[in-house]
N, C-alpha and C positions, 0 to 999 in steps of 0.2 A: 820826436815830432812834437811840435807845440800845439796848444789847444786851438789856436787860430787856423792852423793848417788842417786839423781834424774836422772842424766845422765846415771847411770848404770842400771836403771830400764826401760826396754823397754815398759812396760805397762804404766808407768807414762808419758814417753815421747810420747807415742801414744795418751794418753788422752789429753796431752797439745796440740799436733798437731791438734787433732780433735776439741778441743775447739777453737783454732785459726781459723780453717777452718769454723767452725760454725759461728764464729764472722764475718768472711768475707762474708759468705753467708747471714747472717742476714743483714749486711750493704747493700748488693746488693738488697735484698728484699725491704728494706726500701727505697732505691733510686728509684726502679721501682714503688713502691707504691706512692712516692712523685711525680714522673713524671706523673703517671696516674691521680692522684688527681688534679694536676695543669691543665692538659689537660681538664679534666672534668669540672673544675671550669671555665676555659676560655669558654668552650662550653655553660655552664649555663649563664655566663655573656652575651655572644652573644645572647643566646635565650631570656633572659629577656629584652634586649635592643630592640629586633625586634618582640617580641611576639604580641604586639597589632597591629602592621601593617601587619603582615602576617597571623594572625589567621583567618581573614575574607576572605583571598584569596582562591577561590574555587580550583584553580589549585594546590595549596599547600596541601589542605586537601585531594585531590584525589591522591597525591603522597606519602601518608603515607606508604602504603604497599611496594611500590618501595623503599622508604627510608629505611625501615626495612631490605629488601633484600640487599640493598647496604651496610648498616652498618654491617649486619651479615656476608657478604662475603668479608669484607675488600675492598670494592670497585669493586669487580669483576662483580657483577650483576648491570647493569645500565638500568633501565626501562625507557620507553618513557615518562611516566608521571613524573618521577623524573627529567629527562632532561628538560622537559618543565617547571617544577617548578624552577629549577636552573636558567633557562633563565629569567623567570619573576622576580625572587627575585633579581638577579643581575641588572636587568633593573630598578626595582622600589624601592629597598631598598639600600640606600648608604652603610650601614654596610656590606651588603652581597657581594659587588663588589670584595673585596679582600679576602673574606673567602674561605677556601678550600671546595671542594665538601663534604668531610667528615664532616666538621663543619656544613654545610648547611643541610645535611641529618640528623645529630643528632638534629639540631634545629627543623626540621620538625617533628621528632619523639617526641620531648619534648612538642609539642603543645597540 
């Protein structure tokens, strides 16, 4: 099939456009997946670095339900036990001082 006959067929042009759109969408999905995977990996790295020091902290263990609510609500729900755990973690664990609330909540859930 020659190029001139392709341009005259609306069905073929439509299919080619759909394929290009699908390719762009696929690339977007891949980018989002990579971003999410990298964020998760950073969270796991943080968790593995601090697990031994925070696992035994009672205030952190008591904050697990609040952490689940925090993570599940994208930070909208902030319980008192979670706030107390954030404070203790940032005071006692050097790696936690610069970590976001989201990273800390995910670390608490990963214990």
